[in-house]
Every structure is written in structure tokens, then in C-alpha cells.
N, C-alpha and C positions, 0 to 999 in steps of 0.2 A: 412361421405360421402356427397359429394356435386354434385347435378345434374345440368348440364349446363343450362344457361338461354336460349340457342338456341333450346333446346330440346322440349320445350312446348310453345304454344301460351298463355295458360291460366292454372292457378292452381285453383281448386275449393275445398274448405274446406267443407266437408259434402256431403252426398249422399241422403239426405231426399228430399221432394218434390221440394224445391228450387234448391238445388245443382244438383239433377238428371235432372231437366228440363233444366237448363243452360248447363249442360254437353251434353245433347241430342241435343239441338239447335246448340251449337258451333261445335259439331262433325259432324252434318249434313252439316255444311258449310265448312267442310274440315279443321277445326282448330285442332291443336294438343293439347289435353286436358289431364290433370292429375287430378284425384280426390283422395283426402286424406280422408279416413273414419276411425274414431276411432274404430268402431265396426267390427264384423265379417261379412262374406258373406256366412255363412253356410245356407243350405236349411231350409226353415221354416217348423217346425214340428208340430206346433199347440199344444205345451205342456207348462204347467206352469213351468216345470223344465227348459225350454229354456228361458222363459220370465223373470224369476227372475234375472239371471245375466245380462240380457240386459236392464232391466227397473227398478229393485227394489234395486240396490246397492247404498247406500248413497255415494255421491261424484262422482257418474258416471251417472247412469240413474235416480236416485232419488234425487231431490232437496227439502230440507226442508227450507221454507221461515222463515223470522223473526216472522211471525204471526203463525208459526207452521202449515202451509199448505203444504201438500206433493204434489209435482209436478213430474209426471212421464213422461219420454221420452224414446224412443227406441234407444239404442246405437247399431246399426247394419246397414247394407246396406238397404236403404229405410227409415231409421229413424223411427219416430213415426207412419208413415203411415202403418207400418206393423201391428200395434195394434189398429188403430183408428176404429171407427164404420162405416166408409165408407159412411157417410151421406153428401149429396151434397147440400149445401145452396148457392144460387147465391151471388157473391160478390157485394158490394155496388158500382156499376158502376157509378151511378149518383152522389153519394157523392164524389167519387174520381175525377170526372170531375171538381168539384168546386176547386180542388187543381191543375188543369192542367194536370191530368193523365187520359188518356182514354184507358181502357183495353177492350173495347167492342169487338174488333176484336179477341183478344186473348181468351176471354171467348167463343165466337162462335166457334173458332178453337178447343178449348178443348172439347166442347160438341160434336163435330163431331169425335173426336179421341178416347175418352174413354167412357165406359158405364155410363149412367146417366139416371135412370128411377126409378119410384116407383116399389116396389116389387109386384110380382103376389100374389094373395090371397093364393095360395098354399104354398108360402114361409113365410107367416106371422104366427107367433106363436099364440097359443090360448090366451096368456096374452096380446099380442099386439092388437088382435082383440077386446078383452074385454075393454082395455083402449080406443081404438078408438070409439067403439060403445057407451061406457058410456059418453065420452066427447061430442059426437054428440047429444045424448039424453039430455044432459045438456045445449045444445045450443052453444057449442064452435065450432069454425071453425077448427076442427081437420081433418087432411088429411094425406094421405100417403106421406112419404118423399122420394125424389130422392136418389138413392143409387149408389155408384161406384162399382157395382157388375155385373159380368158376370153370369146372372141368370141360364143359362143352365148348369153351372158348380157347382152351389150351392146345398148343401145337407141339407134338412130340419132337420135332426136329428143330425147335426154336432155340432153346438153351440161353435165353436172354433174361432169366429171372434176376440174376445178379446185376444186370444193367438197367433193370426197370422194364416191366412187361409192356410192350407197345400194342398188345392186342386186347388189353382190358381183362385178361384172365385172372391175374393176381389181385386180390382185394388189397387196397391200401387206403390210407387216411384221406386221400383225395375224394374217395367215394362219399365220406361223411362231409367233407368240406364243400363238395358240390351241392349236397342237400342243404347245407347251411346257407350258401349263396342264393339258392333258389327260394329259401324262406326269408330272404331279405337281409342277411348278414352282408357286411362289406369287408373286403380284404385289400390291404395295400401290400404289394410285393416289392421286393428289394428295399425293404424298410428295416434297417438294423437298429434294434432297440438298445439304447445306451444305458438307461436306468429307469427305475420306477420313481416317480415323484412322490415324496412323502411329506405330509404336513400334519403336525400335531400327532405324530405316531400313527397316522392313517395314510394308506396308499390312495392318492387322489388322481394320479395320471401317469403318463409315460412320456419319456423323452426319447426320440428316435431320429435317425438320420436317413433322409430320402432324397435322392438326386442332389447330393452334396449339400443339402440344407438341413440344419438341425431344427426339428419341429417338436411341438408338444401337443398332446391330446389328453382330455380329461374325461373321467367317468366315475360313477359311484363304486364300481367293482373292477378290480384289476386281477387278471388271472395270468400268472407266469407259467407258460407251458413250453419252455425252450428246450426241454429234454435234460437228460442227466449231465450233459456237458454245458449246454447253453444257460440253463436256469441259474446254476450257482454263480456263473460269471456276472450275470445281470444283477443278482441279489447282492453280491459283494459290492458292486458299484453303487448299489442303492442304500448302502449303510449297514449291511449285515456281514461283517468281515469273516466270520468263522464258518460260513455255510459252504458245503460242497467238498469238505475234506474227509478222508477216511471212508469214502464210498467204496463199495466192493465192485470188482470187475472180473468177469469170468474169463480167464485165459483159455486159449484154444490152440490146438496143434493140428496140422494136417499130416497124415501118414499116407504115403502113396505106394502101391504095389502094382506089379504087372501080372495080368491074367490073360491068357490067350483067348481070343473070341470076342473080346469087348470092342475091339477096333476103336473108332472115335465116336462111340455111341453118345448121343446128346440126351439130356434129360433134366428133370427138376431136382435141385439139391434137397437133401434131407427128406427123402421119401420114406425111409425106414430107419429105426433106431433102437438102441438098447439103453435103458436108464438104470444105472447102478445108484439107487437112491442113498444108501448108507455111505457110499464113497463119494457121492456128489459128482458123479461122472456120467456124461452122455456121449455115446458113440453113434454116429450116423454116416450114411453115405454122403458124399458132397461133390456132385458133379459141378464143374465150373467151366466157363469158356476158356479157350486156350490162352488168349491174351492175358486174362486175369491170373491164370495159373503161372504164366511167365513172370508176372509182377511179384506174386507171392514167393516164387522160387528164388528170384534174383534178390529179394529182400533178405532171404536167408542164405545168400551166397551159394545157392545150388545151381551153378552155371550149366553144367551138363544136363542136369535133370530138367531144367526149365523148358528145353525144347523137345522133350520127350512126352508125347501125348497119347500115342496109339496104345491101346490095350492097358491103359492106366485105370486103376480103381482107387479113387481118393476116399479116405475116411477122415472125418472130423472128430476130434476128441476134445470135448469141452469139460473143463474142470472147475468145480465150484470154488470160488475164492473164499478166504476167511472173512466172515462178516464183522 
């Protein structure tokens, strides 16, 4: 099956934060947009059973690097933003200006469009409060982190952030994708893009597989927004062999300690944090569902620790990789 080049002004590969944003912007300007998304568009249920096929299948959502580091991404409408911790760090506007890229207006527009504020005290878990207060007592500049969360929709006893919020409290790229679809954009789900079709050194279309059938679609503009893992794979198959190597990846560690009085307090991860800019280290609280903690512990062969959950205070330590 081949779709006409005249049918669409642009084809976007991927519906994560990048693809959804471009789809929304182009559709608002009256452009005819087609989005090809490898994953499903099923409602987010907030269950581990739904997360596993979307994020933990090797060769799909799970990538094992040459250094045996597991990198997880969400293969679904909205991409990994369905499962992220919804923490809002300001982008390096001044640094980008040194490269001739000024995104200050876009940053301001984004802050006016989507929720971005520290959590109320009521939404912070006991473990997060203990982490923050302990850091302050030690003299660290620990503060609440801005969150992409509609706090009036958030539930303190939920603890489903890492599985995808079923209550619509956590902003994700599906919000922008919904806007794009309302503005006339079209999306084909379960469409795995194989490569960009290039003719005379110009991208003219996309080849993808849908329902076991290889199809082609053409448009004047092709936007590859498959994420840091997906886009390089597609571009290599499209004739750019060197793309995607030597990218940086921020390694992280979980440190867990026991503090009486926490019990099994549920909460939103990354509510507060300390940023050591010169060292390139971020430390935050990191509350997680028990089943997810078991998976992480078993991955590190911490068999006894895996089933210990009561009064545990998890801390995430994220270290900047060499660029």
C-alpha cells in the first residue's frame, strides 16, 4: 500500500515529546500531518502488566548496551513520557545560545501551557520529607523540584507514576498528541518504521510495517522523532551509518536505607533534590512501587533486600556521563 505524496504535508516518526510537539504545532498551522507510532494507543491503566510489554521487552522497549546497561523506553503513544517521573529541570538556555540556538521564548511558552510547580506538602511522601529535611540539616541546598503534574488530580495513596498515571494527573506527550489529533492530524499505531525513503539526497517518504504488511507513505517533510534510541536505528537503515554512536547516557544508582516511621508510605518520586552542578550529580528521593523495587533489586542480585519494603527511604543518585 502506498499513500500519495499529496495527502500529507509532513510525516512524523514517533509520538513522544518531540514528535507530539511537532505534530501539535504543525496541525495548529493547518498542515496535514501523519504520525507513525510503533506502540499502541490504549488507555493508560497504571499497571506493571501493561508496562512490561511496552518497556521491558528486549529489542523493543529494552536496550542492553555493550556495557550491559539496561535502557528502558516506552513504546506507546506519548513514548517514555508515560513513565517518566515528571520532573521539570530548566533546559540550558544560556549554553545553547553559545551555539546560536535561542529557545528562551519556547521555554516561556511551555511554562505557560503545562503545569510546572513544586508539589504541595500534602503530596510529598514521608520518605521524601525525611530525605529533604536530612539534607537541609547537613547543609545541602535541597529544595522541592518542579513537577509536570496537575496537583488537583493527584492522589497521595496512588504510587503509580512509574507505571503511567491512570488519573490524568501527570502531564505527558499524549496531551499534545490529543491536541494534534483534534486539529486534524492522523496517527497510525503499531506502525514500525523501517527506514526513511531517500531520493536524490532528499527524504521523500517513509517505509513502515503495519499489520504484517510493508507500506510506504510520502510527504515533502519527514521528521524522525523516535527518541535517542529509536531515531539512530532508523537513520542507520536509511543510509547514515555513523549516526547514534558516542551519545552520552546518565548512569544512576539507587541507595536504600531504613528509617523508622516511614512504614510503606506511598508517594511521587523525585519530589525534592540536591544538584551538585560542578560534580554533575543529582540526588533525589525516589519512591517506587514494591514490585518495581523487587525488579531493580533482583537485577542487582540483592535477593534479601528485594522483599524488604517497610520503612525504606530510597535515594536516586544520577551522575553526568562524559560528553
